[in-house]
C-alpha positions in Angstrom: -81.2 11.3 39.5 -84.0 10.5 37.1 -81.9 7.8 35.4 -81.0 6.3 38.7 -84.6 5.7 39.7 -85.8 4.4 36.3 -86.0 0.6 35.8 -83.1 -0.6 33.7 -85.3 -1.7 30.8 -86.7 1.9 30.5 -83.2 3.6 30.2 -81.8 4.5 26.8 -79.1 2.0 25.8 -75.6 3.4 25.8 -74.2 3.8 22.3 -70.6 3.5 23.4 -68.6 0.7 25.0 -66.5 1.1 28.2 -63.4 1.0 26.0 -64.7 3.8 23.8 -65.6 5.8 26.9 -62.0 5.6 28.1 -60.8 6.5 24.6 -63.0 9.6 24.6 -61.6 10.6 28.0 -58.0 10.0 26.8 -58.4 12.2 23.7 -59.6 15.1 25.8 -57.0 14.7 28.5 -54.3 14.8 25.8 -55.9 17.8 24.1 -57.8 19.9 26.6 -59.1 22.3 23.9 -60.4 19.6 21.7 -64.1 20.3 20.7 -66.6 17.5 21.4 -67.7 17.7 17.8 -64.3 16.5 16.6 -64.4 13.5 18.8 -68.0 12.7 17.8 -67.1 12.9 14.1 -64.2 10.5 14.6 -66.0 7.9 16.8 -68.4 5.2 15.8 -70.5 3.7 18.6 -72.1 0.2 18.8 -73.1 -1.3 15.5 -71.1 1.4 13.7 -73.6 4.0 14.8 -72.4 7.6 14.7 -72.4 9.3 18.1 -73.4 12.9 18.8 -71.3 15.7 20.3 -73.7 15.6 23.3 -72.9 11.9 23.9 -69.2 12.9 24.0 -70.0 15.7 26.5 -72.0 13.2 28.6 -69.1 10.7 28.7 -66.7 13.5 29.7 -69.0 14.7 32.5 -69.2 11.2 33.8 -65.4 11.3 34.1 -65.7 14.7 35.9 -64.4 16.6 32.9 -66.3 19.9 32.3 -66.1 22.6 29.6 -64.8 25.8 31.0 -63.4 29.0 29.5 -59.7 28.7 29.7 -57.6 31.0 31.9 -55.5 33.1 29.6 -52.0 33.8 30.8 -48.3 33.5 29.9 -46.4 30.3 29.8 -44.2 30.7 32.9 -40.9 28.7 32.8 -39.1 28.1 36.1 -37.0 31.3 36.0 -40.1 33.4 35.3 -41.9 31.9 38.2 -38.9 32.5 40.5 -38.6 36.1 39.4 -42.3 36.7 40.1 -42.0 35.0 43.5 -39.0 37.1 44.4 -40.8 40.3 43.4 -43.9 39.3 45.4 -41.8 38.5 48.5 -40.1 41.9 48.2 -43.5 43.7 48.1 -45.6 41.5 50.4 -45.3 43.9 53.3 -46.0 47.1 51.3 -48.5 49.3 53.1 -51.8 50.2 51.4 -50.7 53.8 51.1 -47.7 52.8 48.9 -49.9 50.8 46.5 -52.3 53.8 46.4 -49.3 55.9 45.2 -48.8 53.9 41.9 -50.1 54.8 38.5 -50.7 51.5 36.8 -50.6 51.8 33.0 -50.9 49.4 30.1 -52.0 48.9 26.5 -54.9 46.7 25.5 -56.5 45.5 22.3 -60.2 45.7 21.7 -61.8 44.1 18.7 -65.2 44.0 17.2 -65.5 40.2 17.4 -63.9 38.0 20.0 -64.3 34.4 18.8 -61.6 33.3 21.1 -63.8 34.1 24.1 -66.0 31.2 23.1 -63.2 28.7 23.3 -63.6 26.1 26.1 -61.2 23.8 27.9 -62.0 20.4 29.4 -61.0 20.3 33.1 -61.8 18.5 36.3 -62.9 20.4 39.4 -60.0 22.4 40.8 -57.9 22.1 37.6 -58.9 25.4 35.9 -55.6 27.1 36.6 -53.4 24.0 36.0 -50.7 24.6 33.3 -52.4 22.2 30.9 -55.6 24.3 31.0 -54.0 27.7 30.5 -54.0 29.3 27.1 -50.8 31.2 26.3 -51.8 34.8 26.0 -49.6 36.9 23.7 -49.1 40.5 24.6 -51.3 41.7 21.8 -52.9 40.1 18.8 -55.6 40.4 16.2 -57.2 43.5 14.7 -59.3 46.2 16.2 -58.3 49.2 18.3 -55.2 49.5 20.5 -55.7 51.6 23.6 -53.4 53.0 26.3 -54.6 54.2 29.7 -53.6 54.4 33.4 -55.4 53.9 36.7 -54.6 54.8 40.3 -56.3 55.3 43.6 -58.7 58.2 43.2 -57.8 59.0 39.6 -57.5 57.7 36.1 -55.9 59.1 32.9 -57.6 59.7 29.6 -57.6 56.8 27.1 -55.2 57.2 24.2 -55.7 55.4 20.9 -52.7 53.9 19.2 -52.8 53.7 15.4 -50.2 51.4 14.0 -47.1 50.1 15.8 -46.1 51.7 19.1 -42.3 52.1 19.1 -40.2 53.8 21.8 -40.2 57.2 20.2 -44.0 57.2 19.8 -44.4 56.0 23.4 -42.3 58.9 24.6 -43.8 61.6 22.3 -47.5 60.5 22.3 -47.9 59.1 25.8 -45.1 59.8 28.3 -44.5 63.5 27.4 -48.1 64.8 27.0 -50.0 62.5 29.4 -47.9 60.7 32.0 -45.5 63.5 32.9 -48.1 66.2 33.6 -50.3 63.6 35.4 -47.6 62.5 37.8 -46.3 66.0 38.4 -49.8 67.1 39.3 -50.7 64.1 41.5 -47.3 62.8 42.6 -47.7 59.2 41.7 -45.1 56.5 40.8 -45.3 55.2 37.2 -45.8 51.5 36.6 -45.5 50.1 33.1 -44.5 46.6 32.1 -41.3 45.5 30.4 -42.4 45.8 26.8 -39.6 47.0 24.5 -41.0 50.5 23.9 -41.3 51.1 27.7 -37.8 50.1 28.6 -36.0 51.5 25.6 -33.1 53.9 26.5 -34.8 57.0 25.1 -37.8 56.4 27.3 -35.8 55.5 30.5 -33.5 58.6 30.0 -36.6 60.8 29.3 -38.2 59.6 32.6 -35.1 60.2 34.5 -34.7 63.7 33.1 -38.3 64.5 34.1 -37.8 63.1 37.6 -40.5 60.5 37.1 -40.2 57.6 39.6 -40.7 54.2 38.0 -42.0 51.2 39.8 -39.9 48.0 39.2 -42.1 45.4 37.5 -41.2 41.7 37.0 -41.1 40.4 33.5 -44.0 38.3 32.0 -46.4 39.6 34.6 -49.3 40.9 32.5 -51.9 39.6 34.9 -50.6 41.1 38.1 -51.6 44.7 37.5 -55.0 45.9 38.6 -55.5 47.6 35.3 -55.9 44.2 33.7 -59.2 43.8 35.6 -60.2 47.3 34.6 -59.7 46.3 30.9 -61.9 43.3 31.5 -64.6 45.5 33.1 -64.3 47.9 30.2 -64.7 45.1 27.7 -67.8 43.7 29.4 -69.4 47.2 29.4 -68.7 47.5 25.7 -70.2 44.0 24.9 -73.3 44.9 26.9 -74.1 48.0 24.8 -77.2 47.9 22.7 -76.5 47.8 19.9 -72.9 46.6 20.2 -70.3 48.5 18.1 -70.5 47.6 14.5 -67.5 49.4 13.1 -64.2 50.8 14.4 -65.5 54.3 14.9 -68.4 53.0 17.0 -65.9 50.9 19.0 -63.7 53.9 19.7 -66.7 55.9 20.8 -67.8 53.1 23.1 -64.4 52.8 24.6 -64.2 56.5 25.4 -67.7 56.6 26.9 -67.5 53.4 28.9 -64.0 54.2 30.2 -65.4 57.4 31.9 -68.5 55.4 33.1 -66.5 52.9 35.1 -67.0 53.9 38.8 -63.9 55.1 40.4 -64.9 52.9 43.4 -64.3 49.9 41.2 -60.7 51.0 40.5 -60.1 51.9 44.1 -61.3 48.5 45.3 -59.0 46.7 42.8 -56.0 48.7 44.1 -57.0 48.1 47.7 -57.2 44.3 47.0 -53.5 44.1 46.1 
C-alpha cells in the first residue's frame, strides 16, 4: 500500500528485469522446495548486481507464491487412491458408537532435533495439498526414540519404547501379548493397526486369532487417516514446548512419558468423534 501511494521517483528501483522475474517464478514452480537463497546466489540483477534472498521472496509473492510448511504424506498412485476411496465408501455410514469401539495403535519416531520441520514449500493460495507440494513421508526415519501406543474413546494405553528394529516376533511378544490383549479383553475394543510388515506377519495374525482379538481392516498407505496421528502431533508439540527442551535421549523418553499422560482425554475423544 505504501509503495502504491509513493511518487514513482521516490520508490526504490527494481534490481530485476521482467524476464528475470519470470525466470525466478519458473525455477520455484519447477522445484517447489527450492530455497530463495539458492536462487539469489544464482541470479544477477541489473548491472550484474547480486540480488538478495528477500528480493527473490518478494518476486515470488508478487506471483502469489508463498512459503508454507509442506504437507507430509505418502505418494499415492492411482491404485492406492482407489483403495482408500473404496474403504472410505464402505465405512462412511459407520455410526459413532462403532468408531468409539476401535483401539487405534501406531508407532512414531521422536527425535531431539527436527530440522525437517523448518522446510518450506512455495505454493499459491489453495495449492497446499496439491501433489507437487506434498513431501513424501516415509513410515519412519532418522534417529531418536521409537514409541508405540494406542488411543480409543475414553481410554489410552501406556507408551512402549522400541529399542532397535521391531520385527514380527518382538511386536507379538513386547506389544500384542502384554499390552494389547489384556487391554482389549478388559475394555472390549477392536484393534486397529496399519499394514506394516510386523503387524500383518503370520505369527501375529495367528496369535490375534487365537486370542479372539477382532482386527479392524485398514487400507494400505493410509498413515494419515488414523486419529492417533493427530495425537502424535499433539504430543510432539507438548514436548517442544517444554522448558528446557529435552537435551538427550533419556530426557526425551521422560518427556514423552509425562506429556503422554498429560494429553487431555477430551482431546482424544474429540479426534475420534470427528471421524
